[in-house]
Backbone as a chain_set.jsonl record, in Angstrom:
{"seq": "MKRIIYTAVAAAAVLTGSVAAAAPAFASSGPATVKVVIHAAGHSDTTNVCGVNDPDCVWAHDNMSRQIVATPQPDGSWAVLITDNGSFAGTVDPVSGALLNSNGPVSGTYHLTVTNGTPDAKNLPSQQGDMGTTAMINQLFGGNATVTGGDYSYSYQNGGYVQDTNGEHGGLRGGAVAP", "coords": {"N": [[94.861, 119.791, 110.259], [96.783, 117.849, 109.641], [98.305, 119.242, 107.748], [99.534, 121.181, 109.316], [101.164, 119.591, 110.934], [102.84, 118.356, 109.002], [104.072, 120.685, 108.0], [105.415, 121.57, 110.276], [107.196, 119.426, 110.665], [108.694, 119.583, 108.301], [109.835, 122.145, 108.62], [111.4, 121.731, 110.908], [113.182, 119.872, 109.886], [114.564, 121.395, 107.982], [115.786, 123.29, 109.642], [117.512, 121.673, 111.087], [119.077, 120.636, 109.184], [118.49, 118.214, 108.011], [117.057, 117.469, 105.747], [117.646, 115.869, 103.473], [118.056, 113.409, 104.689], [115.555, 112.915, 105.725], [113.882, 112.544, 103.541], [114.082, 109.853, 102.346], [112.503, 108.344, 104.111], [109.908, 108.7, 103.354], [109.758, 107.434, 100.95], [108.89, 104.615, 98.872], [109.633, 101.293, 99.825], [109.481, 98.914, 98.511], [107.579, 96.647, 96.384], [104.392, 97.888, 95.302], [100.928, 97.771, 96.342], [98.653, 96.195, 94.155], [95.792, 96.842, 92.253], [93.057, 95.597, 90.484], [90.244, 95.709, 88.363], [87.938, 93.736, 86.767], [85.65, 92.421, 84.273], [83.903, 89.462, 84.32], [82.442, 87.264, 82.222], [80.228, 84.569, 81.831], [81.564, 82.9, 83.602], [82.514, 79.833, 84.908], [80.866, 78.17, 87.501], [81.594, 75.999, 90.005], [81.049, 72.824, 91.713], [81.424, 70.366, 94.33], [79.935, 68.183, 93.811], [79.722, 66.023, 91.378], [78.219, 64.644, 88.613], [75.849, 62.814, 86.649], [74.236, 64.891, 85.643], [75.923, 67.049, 85.723], [78.684, 66.535, 84.638], [81.132, 67.824, 84.441], [81.321, 69.173, 86.759], [80.276, 71.735, 86.794], [77.807, 73.867, 87.821], [76.59, 76.274, 87.416], [76.709, 79.432, 85.627], [78.444, 82.462, 85.91], [78.109, 86.035, 85.859], [80.057, 88.582, 86.424], [81.487, 91.354, 88.244], [84.816, 91.61, 89.03], [86.945, 92.381, 91.557], [90.31, 92.589, 92.167], [92.8, 92.538, 94.525], [96.121, 92.743, 95.155], [98.511, 92.386, 97.576], [101.741, 93.059, 98.695], [103.739, 90.912, 100.779], [105.822, 90.611, 103.751], [107.434, 88.298, 103.515], [107.898, 88.02, 100.834], [105.889, 86.892, 99.377], [102.541, 87.278, 97.994], [99.508, 88.549, 99.197], [96.342, 87.951, 98.09], [93.201, 89.263, 97.434], [90.098, 88.542, 96.231], [87.165, 90.049, 95.24], [83.929, 89.502, 94.402], [81.011, 90.435, 92.581], [77.803, 90.073, 91.249], [75.737, 88.221, 89.02], [74.137, 84.97, 88.722], [73.399, 82.061, 86.74], [71.929, 79.057, 86.968], [71.837, 75.493, 86.246], [71.861, 73.13, 87.527], [71.436, 71.661, 90.728], [73.704, 72.525, 93.156], [74.108, 71.078, 95.479], [72.726, 68.59, 95.477], [73.019, 67.656, 92.88], [70.922, 67.329, 91.191], [68.835, 68.239, 88.392], [68.104, 71.672, 88.062], [66.73, 74.765, 87.492], [67.962, 77.871, 88.242], [68.564, 81.206, 89.446], [69.949, 84.481, 90.125], [71.332, 86.975, 92.407], [74.879, 86.988, 93.096], [77.557, 87.119, 95.368], [80.789, 87.525, 96.798], [83.914, 86.631, 98.466], [87.365, 85.737, 98.076], [90.317, 84.519, 99.363], [93.733, 84.393, 98.577], [97.103, 83.121, 98.345], [100.035, 84.058, 96.744], [103.006, 83.115, 95.139], [106.151, 83.524, 93.443], [106.411, 85.624, 91.179], [105.279, 88.862, 90.017], [102.549, 90.996, 90.29], [100.873, 92.552, 87.533], [98.733, 94.867, 86.359], [98.297, 95.254, 83.664], [98.473, 92.763, 82.548], [96.026, 91.5, 82.555], [93.058, 91.384, 80.662], [90.329, 93.748, 80.493], [87.878, 92.607, 80.054], [86.887, 89.42, 80.715], [86.541, 86.066, 79.789], [85.332, 82.75, 80.252], [87.393, 81.85, 82.364], [89.283, 80.025, 84.634], [89.788, 80.756, 88.133], [92.386, 80.333, 89.25], [93.977, 80.221, 86.913], [93.502, 82.803, 85.961], [94.642, 84.434, 87.993], [97.274, 83.542, 87.825], [97.872, 84.521, 85.265], [97.704, 87.288, 85.795], [99.972, 87.537, 87.347], [102.027, 87.139, 85.553], [102.38, 84.564, 84.492], [103.943, 82.507, 85.677], [103.323, 81.965, 88.284], [102.744, 80.593, 91.584], [99.822, 79.578, 92.925], [97.958, 79.541, 95.814], [95.073, 78.469, 97.313], [92.782, 79.881, 99.709], [90.738, 80.982, 102.426], [87.257, 81.347, 101.653], [84.07, 82.764, 100.763], [80.924, 82.666, 99.432], [77.832, 84.0, 98.519], [74.633, 83.2, 97.397], [71.604, 84.166, 95.852], [70.999, 86.165, 97.763], [71.94, 85.078, 100.218], [70.469, 82.764, 100.476], [71.659, 80.435, 99.651], [74.868, 79.336, 100.455], [78.288, 79.022, 99.767], [81.204, 78.244, 101.392], [84.408, 78.25, 103.091], [83.914, 76.394, 105.063], [82.003, 74.692, 104.028], [78.812, 73.934, 102.489], [75.753, 75.729, 102.718], [72.28, 76.034, 103.298], [69.914, 76.373, 100.585], [69.175, 76.521, 97.053], [66.651, 78.452, 95.432], [64.467, 77.609, 92.871], [63.297, 76.33, 89.704], [62.171, 73.187, 88.453], [63.9, 71.501, 85.849], [62.729, 71.066, 82.612], [62.144, 67.848, 81.138]], "CA": [[95.795, 119.371, 111.281], [97.901, 117.17, 108.998], [99.136, 120.244, 107.096], [100.34, 121.807, 110.368], [102.191, 118.624, 111.343], [103.816, 118.245, 107.907], [104.815, 121.935, 107.951], [106.325, 121.564, 111.422], [108.252, 118.439, 110.406], [109.547, 120.136, 107.252], [110.6, 123.251, 109.205], [112.408, 121.145, 111.798], [114.196, 119.237, 109.049], [115.394, 122.454, 107.396], [116.586, 123.885, 110.709], [118.554, 120.763, 111.546], [119.873, 120.193, 108.039], [118.252, 116.794, 107.762], [116.082, 117.29, 104.685], [118.035, 114.725, 102.646], [117.872, 112.19, 105.464], [114.13, 112.698, 105.965], [113.193, 112.182, 102.305], [113.903, 108.425, 102.106], [111.482, 107.765, 104.972], [108.638, 108.789, 102.66], [109.837, 106.673, 99.705], [108.47, 103.221, 98.933], [110.783, 100.398, 99.967], [109.223, 97.652, 97.838], [106.466, 96.7, 95.451], [103.155, 98.48, 95.796], [99.693, 97.021, 96.181], [98.096, 96.277, 92.798], [94.339, 96.673, 92.245], [92.526, 95.403, 89.139], [88.819, 95.398, 88.286], [87.606, 93.172, 85.461], [84.32, 91.848, 84.123], [83.973, 88.054, 83.929], [81.16, 86.796, 81.684], [80.208, 83.127, 81.595], [82.514, 82.241, 84.512], [81.974, 78.562, 85.413], [80.737, 78.001, 88.944], [81.713, 74.552, 90.193], [80.663, 72.203, 92.971], [82.078, 69.075, 94.581], [79.004, 67.14, 93.392], [79.833, 65.822, 89.934], [77.445, 63.458, 88.279], [75.252, 62.688, 85.32], [73.719, 66.18, 85.198], [77.023, 68.024, 85.65], [79.908, 65.729, 84.658], [82.312, 68.67, 84.594], [81.154, 69.816, 88.073], [79.764, 73.096, 86.633], [76.382, 73.925, 88.118], [76.066, 77.589, 87.018], [77.635, 80.383, 85.007], [78.354, 83.758, 86.57], [78.401, 87.272, 85.156], [80.478, 89.306, 87.625], [82.578, 92.311, 88.362], [85.8, 91.013, 89.934], [88.001, 93.275, 92.033], [91.451, 91.804, 92.643], [93.78, 93.369, 95.211], [97.321, 91.976, 95.509], [99.295, 93.158, 98.541], [103.004, 92.377, 98.989], [103.956, 90.48, 102.155], [107.235, 90.678, 104.128], [108.177, 87.106, 103.108], [108.039, 88.004, 99.385], [104.655, 86.398, 98.747], [101.491, 88.27, 97.818], [98.166, 88.229, 99.666], [95.411, 88.385, 97.053], [91.793, 89.235, 97.808], [89.174, 88.704, 95.109], [85.812, 90.389, 95.661], [83.047, 89.323, 93.254], [79.605, 90.851, 92.682], [77.13, 89.933, 89.967], [74.584, 87.334, 88.967], [74.419, 83.608, 88.274], [72.306, 81.298, 86.127], [72.253, 77.651, 87.211], [71.021, 74.428, 85.65], [72.005, 71.953, 88.374], [71.515, 71.948, 92.163], [75.082, 72.222, 93.547], [74.128, 70.206, 96.651], [72.257, 67.237, 95.151], [73.344, 67.27, 91.506], [69.677, 67.216, 90.412], [68.559, 69.348, 87.485], [67.389, 72.765, 88.718], [66.935, 76.108, 86.95], [68.042, 78.864, 89.315], [69.299, 82.418, 89.09], [69.887, 85.531, 91.13], [72.592, 87.647, 92.704], [75.981, 86.279, 93.74], [78.633, 87.988, 95.852], [81.685, 86.783, 97.671], [85.341, 86.936, 98.54], [88.273, 84.593, 98.034], [91.677, 84.899, 99.765], [94.761, 83.549, 97.984], [98.502, 83.475, 98.526], [100.733, 83.861, 95.48], [104.454, 83.232, 95.131], [106.772, 83.469, 92.11], [105.883, 86.573, 90.213], [104.84, 90.181, 90.451], [101.334, 91.311, 89.54], [100.849, 93.715, 86.653], [97.352, 95.025, 85.905], [98.254, 95.181, 82.198], [98.435, 91.358, 82.132], [94.637, 91.022, 82.482], [92.128, 92.227, 79.905], [89.213, 94.211, 81.32], [86.781, 91.668, 79.817], [87.4, 88.057, 80.862], [85.547, 85.031, 79.533], [85.292, 81.645, 81.208], [88.746, 81.472, 82.766], [89.34, 79.649, 86.041], [90.409, 81.751, 89.008], [93.835, 80.1, 89.343], [94.578, 80.635, 85.64], [93.42, 84.255, 85.884], [95.646, 85.007, 88.894], [98.562, 83.225, 87.219], [98.056, 85.484, 84.176], [97.986, 88.582, 86.422], [101.338, 87.498, 87.874], [103.005, 86.933, 84.5], [102.369, 83.224, 83.935], [104.735, 81.495, 86.384], [103.016, 82.073, 89.71], [102.18, 79.489, 92.344], [98.622, 80.124, 93.562], [97.446, 78.682, 96.876], [93.763, 78.916, 97.761], [92.562, 80.089, 101.137], [89.352, 81.134, 102.844], [86.33, 81.937, 100.7], [82.658, 82.766, 101.128], [80.077, 83.16, 98.348], [76.409, 83.998, 98.832], [73.756, 83.167, 96.231], [70.224, 84.532, 96.155], [71.01, 86.959, 99.001], [72.188, 84.246, 101.389], [69.679, 81.536, 100.466], [72.633, 79.351, 99.507], [76.218, 79.85, 100.707], [79.464, 78.141, 99.686], [82.347, 78.868, 102.049], [85.496, 77.364, 103.487], [83.373, 75.356, 105.953], [81.043, 73.823, 103.342], [77.655, 74.522, 101.822], [74.678, 75.982, 103.663], [71.047, 76.49, 102.685], [69.562, 75.782, 99.298], [68.741, 77.433, 96.0], [65.27, 78.477, 94.977], [64.427, 77.507, 91.423], [62.293, 75.451, 89.156], [62.656, 71.954, 87.844], [64.238, 71.574, 84.43], [61.849, 70.182, 81.814], [62.914, 66.736, 80.554]], "C": [[97.003, 118.692, 110.665], [98.857, 118.167, 108.363], [100.055, 120.905, 108.123], [101.467, 120.864, 110.787], [103.251, 118.494, 110.27], [104.684, 119.5, 107.814], [105.826, 121.991, 109.091], [107.48, 120.593, 111.209], [109.213, 118.976, 109.364], [110.416, 121.264, 107.801], [111.704, 122.715, 110.113], [113.532, 120.509, 110.984], [115.122, 120.274, 108.438], [116.31, 123.038, 108.454], [117.717, 122.969, 111.151], [119.41, 120.24, 110.404], [119.635, 118.747, 107.658], [117.221, 116.547, 106.67], [116.407, 116.059, 103.855], [117.807, 113.415, 103.395], [116.392, 111.885, 105.668], [113.416, 112.198, 104.719], [113.042, 110.676, 102.108], [112.831, 107.779, 102.976], [110.111, 107.776, 104.298], [108.618, 107.964, 101.383], [109.383, 105.235, 99.926], [109.703, 102.329, 99.004], [110.571, 99.061, 99.271], [108.058, 97.783, 96.893], [105.203, 97.238, 96.108], [101.98, 97.519, 95.606], [99.155, 97.259, 94.77], [96.605, 95.981, 92.889], [93.86, 96.617, 90.794], [91.029, 95.125, 89.251], [88.536, 94.916, 86.869], [86.154, 92.718, 85.451], [84.492, 90.422, 83.621], [82.58, 87.598, 83.499], [81.249, 85.3, 81.432], [81.186, 82.356, 82.455], [81.866, 80.978, 85.095], [81.995, 78.516, 86.93], [80.678, 76.505, 89.204], [81.289, 74.119, 91.59], [81.448, 70.908, 93.142], [81.204, 67.897, 94.152], [79.057, 67.043, 91.874], [79.094, 64.54, 89.579], [76.93, 63.495, 86.86], [74.828, 64.054, 84.79], [74.791, 67.264, 85.102], [78.36, 67.288, 85.689], [81.189, 66.549, 84.808], [82.275, 69.491, 85.885], [80.658, 71.255, 87.983], [78.259, 73.081, 86.856], [75.749, 75.24, 87.659], [77.141, 78.367, 86.271], [77.365, 81.763, 85.591], [78.705, 84.889, 85.608], [78.745, 88.274, 86.257], [81.491, 90.404, 87.347], [83.526, 91.702, 89.393], [86.858, 92.058, 90.281], [89.09, 92.41, 92.639], [92.456, 92.771, 93.26], [94.922, 92.468, 95.666], [98.218, 92.859, 96.37], [100.579, 92.408, 98.868], [103.144, 92.069, 100.48], [105.453, 90.505, 102.474], [108.062, 89.477, 103.663], [108.359, 86.997, 101.591], [106.827, 87.458, 98.653], [103.684, 87.569, 98.594], [100.194, 87.735, 98.409], [97.208, 88.804, 98.632], [93.986, 88.218, 97.579], [90.975, 89.488, 96.552], [87.798, 88.983, 95.704], [84.929, 90.378, 94.415], [81.64, 89.8, 93.569], [78.97, 90.726, 91.309], [75.921, 89.043, 90.062], [75.014, 85.953, 88.479], [73.173, 83.037, 87.602], [72.696, 79.836, 86.213], [71.314, 76.694, 86.525], [71.04, 73.154, 86.484], [72.04, 72.422, 89.833], [72.922, 71.57, 92.626], [75.204, 71.298, 94.755], [73.782, 68.77, 96.276], [72.699, 66.741, 93.78], [72.124, 67.112, 90.631], [69.538, 68.421, 89.489], [67.72, 70.389, 88.2], [67.734, 74.069, 88.011], [66.919, 77.089, 88.107], [68.81, 80.07, 88.806], [69.167, 83.419, 90.215], [71.233, 86.166, 91.356], [73.613, 86.69, 93.336], [77.006, 87.322, 94.18], [79.524, 87.16, 96.762], [83.11, 87.271, 97.628], [86.14, 85.648, 98.577], [89.671, 85.113, 98.341], [92.665, 83.889, 99.196], [96.133, 84.012, 98.439], [99.22, 83.13, 97.228], [102.223, 84.049, 95.697], [104.931, 83.137, 93.678], [106.083, 84.39, 91.122], [105.505, 87.886, 90.865], [103.615, 90.552, 89.638], [101.491, 92.574, 88.702], [99.45, 93.788, 86.061], [97.238, 94.905, 84.387], [98.188, 93.741, 81.69], [97.014, 90.815, 81.966], [93.798, 91.949, 81.612], [90.949, 92.618, 80.791], [87.98, 93.327, 81.164], [87.355, 90.258, 79.812], [86.277, 87.066, 80.578], [85.58, 83.98, 80.622], [86.706, 81.158, 81.488], [88.713, 81.147, 84.247], [90.108, 80.68, 86.858], [91.916, 81.565, 89.101], [94.539, 80.551, 88.069], [94.582, 82.154, 85.509], [94.481, 84.922, 86.765], [97.051, 84.725, 88.358], [98.867, 84.209, 86.082], [98.391, 86.864, 84.735], [99.439, 88.663, 86.87], [102.378, 87.11, 86.818], [103.156, 85.516, 83.999], [103.151, 82.157, 84.668], [104.467, 81.472, 87.885], [102.544, 80.739, 90.29], [101.036, 80.077, 93.16], [98.105, 79.107, 94.568], [96.138, 79.267, 97.389], [93.676, 79.038, 99.267], [91.08, 80.188, 101.43], [88.512, 81.784, 101.747], [84.919, 81.878, 101.269], [81.879, 83.419, 99.996], [78.62, 82.957, 98.706], [75.607, 84.089, 97.539], [72.337, 83.461, 96.681], [70.134, 85.186, 97.531], [71.121, 86.109, 100.265], [71.357, 82.982, 101.455], [70.562, 80.3, 100.372], [74.013, 79.967, 99.661], [77.222, 78.729, 100.516], [80.583, 78.885, 100.4], [83.361, 77.811, 102.454], [84.997, 76.195, 104.33], [82.356, 74.436, 105.287], [79.944, 74.602, 102.648], [76.518, 74.63, 102.822], [73.455, 76.472, 102.905], [70.776, 75.783, 101.371], [69.095, 76.839, 98.322], [67.25, 77.336, 95.769], [65.302, 78.42, 93.45], [63.324, 76.578, 90.992], [62.928, 74.232, 88.513], [62.904, 72.169, 86.359], [63.334, 70.597, 83.693], [62.686, 69.094, 81.157], [63.085, 66.899, 79.049]], "O": [[98.13, 118.921, 111.103], [100.073, 117.984, 108.418], [101.224, 121.161, 107.834], [102.602, 121.301, 110.975], [104.443, 118.517, 110.577], [105.888, 119.405, 107.577], [106.965, 122.413, 108.892], [108.623, 120.91, 111.539], [110.427, 118.842, 109.52], [111.604, 121.338, 107.487], [112.83, 123.211, 110.075], [114.702, 120.6, 111.357], [116.334, 120.065, 108.379], [117.492, 123.261, 108.192], [118.777, 123.45, 111.551], [120.359, 119.488, 110.628], [120.497, 118.119, 107.044], [116.57, 115.502, 106.672], [115.507, 115.271, 103.562], [117.406, 112.419, 102.793], [116.012, 110.719, 105.774], [112.421, 111.482, 104.839], [111.956, 110.236, 101.729], [112.295, 106.738, 102.595], [109.25, 106.961, 104.627], [107.556, 107.804, 100.781], [109.481, 104.705, 101.033], [110.699, 102.579, 98.325], [111.394, 98.158, 99.42], [107.591, 98.889, 96.621], [104.979, 97.063, 97.305], [102.044, 96.582, 94.811], [99.198, 98.377, 94.257], [96.193, 95.005, 93.516], [94.208, 97.473, 89.981], [90.598, 94.387, 90.137], [88.852, 95.598, 85.894], [85.509, 92.642, 86.497], [85.153, 90.196, 82.608], [81.655, 87.551, 84.31], [82.239, 84.819, 80.88], [81.603, 81.26, 82.078], [80.797, 81.049, 85.702], [83.017, 78.789, 87.56], [79.802, 75.818, 88.678], [81.186, 74.927, 92.513], [82.063, 70.418, 92.195], [81.661, 66.754, 94.128], [78.499, 67.886, 91.171], [79.323, 63.488, 90.176], [77.513, 64.134, 85.984], [75.036, 64.35, 83.614], [74.574, 68.292, 84.46], [79.096, 67.401, 86.669], [82.213, 66.029, 85.252], [83.092, 70.39, 86.082], [80.62, 71.944, 89.003], [77.526, 72.372, 86.167], [74.529, 75.329, 87.524], [78.318, 78.007, 86.283], [76.216, 82.176, 85.746], [79.488, 84.717, 84.674], [77.854, 88.768, 86.948], [82.232, 90.378, 86.365], [83.107, 91.324, 90.487], [87.571, 92.553, 89.408], [88.826, 91.593, 93.522], [92.91, 93.708, 92.603], [94.723, 91.549, 96.46], [98.633, 93.94, 95.95], [100.527, 91.247, 99.274], [102.727, 92.854, 101.331], [106.273, 90.429, 101.559], [109.265, 89.612, 103.437], [108.907, 86.008, 101.104], [106.75, 87.553, 97.428], [103.968, 88.693, 99.008], [99.821, 86.591, 98.15], [97.251, 89.997, 98.33], [93.621, 87.164, 98.101], [91.134, 90.513, 95.889], [87.324, 88.244, 96.566], [85.153, 91.151, 93.483], [81.135, 89.601, 94.674], [79.519, 91.209, 90.318], [75.171, 89.085, 91.037], [76.091, 85.781, 87.909], [72.05, 83.471, 87.862], [73.679, 79.415, 85.603], [70.157, 77.015, 86.252], [70.316, 72.204, 86.185], [72.615, 73.469, 90.132], [73.307, 70.407, 92.505], [76.289, 70.786, 95.031], [74.46, 67.836, 96.704], [72.747, 65.534, 93.544], [72.252, 66.794, 89.449], [70.064, 69.496, 89.777], [66.742, 70.053, 88.868], [68.905, 74.442, 87.937], [65.956, 77.131, 88.872], [69.599, 79.976, 87.865], [68.377, 83.234, 91.141], [72.173, 85.933, 90.597], [73.255, 85.724, 94.01], [77.285, 88.28, 93.46], [79.072, 86.217, 97.41], [83.469, 88.178, 96.877], [85.666, 84.612, 99.042], [90.162, 86.025, 97.676], [92.467, 82.68, 99.314], [96.305, 85.153, 98.868], [99.037, 82.045, 96.678], [102.658, 85.002, 96.343], [104.181, 82.712, 92.799], [105.258, 83.951, 90.321], [105.423, 88.003, 92.088], [103.634, 90.435, 88.413], [102.149, 93.532, 89.106], [99.026, 92.881, 85.346], [96.194, 94.499, 83.877], [97.879, 93.518, 80.519], [96.814, 89.79, 81.315], [93.821, 93.166, 81.8], [90.61, 91.9, 81.731], [87.125, 93.3, 82.049], [88.215, 89.939, 78.991], [85.169, 87.228, 81.09], [85.83, 84.292, 81.786], [87.157, 80.168, 80.911], [88.168, 81.918, 85.037], [90.97, 81.387, 86.336], [92.657, 82.546, 89.037], [95.585, 81.196, 88.137], [95.545, 82.733, 85.007], [95.143, 85.866, 86.333], [97.924, 85.589, 88.434], [100.0, 84.674, 85.954], [99.27, 87.544, 84.205], [100.065, 89.719, 86.787], [103.51, 86.781, 87.173], [104.002, 85.275, 83.138], [103.038, 80.983, 84.315], [105.302, 81.007, 88.662], [102.019, 79.881, 89.58], [101.247, 80.966, 93.985], [97.846, 77.955, 94.223], [96.091, 80.411, 97.841], [94.409, 78.378, 100.003], [90.262, 79.555, 100.763], [88.984, 82.651, 101.012], [84.613, 81.058, 102.135], [82.128, 84.571, 99.64], [78.219, 81.878, 99.143], [75.866, 84.946, 96.694], [71.922, 83.051, 97.764], [69.302, 84.81, 98.357], [70.466, 86.394, 101.267], [71.511, 82.195, 102.389], [70.251, 79.253, 100.941], [74.301, 81.005, 99.065], [77.043, 77.625, 101.032], [80.883, 80.029, 100.058], [83.181, 76.623, 102.185], [85.596, 75.12, 104.311], [81.888, 73.488, 105.917], [80.114, 75.761, 102.272], [76.329, 73.753, 103.665], [73.587, 77.252, 101.961], [71.342, 74.727, 101.088], [68.669, 77.923, 98.721], [66.659, 76.264, 95.894], [66.092, 79.121, 92.818], [62.526, 76.104, 91.8], [64.083, 74.261, 88.088], [62.195, 72.931, 85.702], [63.189, 69.444, 84.097], [63.79, 69.353, 80.677], [63.706, 66.055, 78.403]]}, "num_chains": 1, "name": "protein.A"}
């Protein structure tokens, strides 16, 4: 059906002499959406509970595939969606700060707004170590971007524990860490 419509539009354009005028309507008028997929190994997973057992607020390390999609907005900013899927290995309970060995699947999404810069997939290596999300997005955008966090939702152990924009829900299953 699409082929018939395109053929009819093209024929009408030729008959009316408007081929040159019709062509710009199909051209891009601005930057295109950029999609990048990387692997992040040893990515620090942080919590708001910082204490004796996790003074740097890191409760786990993630091994994930990260899909980043940056879409240009009419105001010149970029809407960025990060979709993560992988696994985590924890040593601290992110809710209580107590020592806790835990592991399992992790998946989630994070919405960001970025200004000052244009994303280029070549700016990010396909293998990423322990780099914070803001630093990673700044690198994608050439190093001078302003990154503003937005809504997020991450599920651990298939929903047993969830961190999202509204807080933390549930709890991790794991074993006590030997003294």
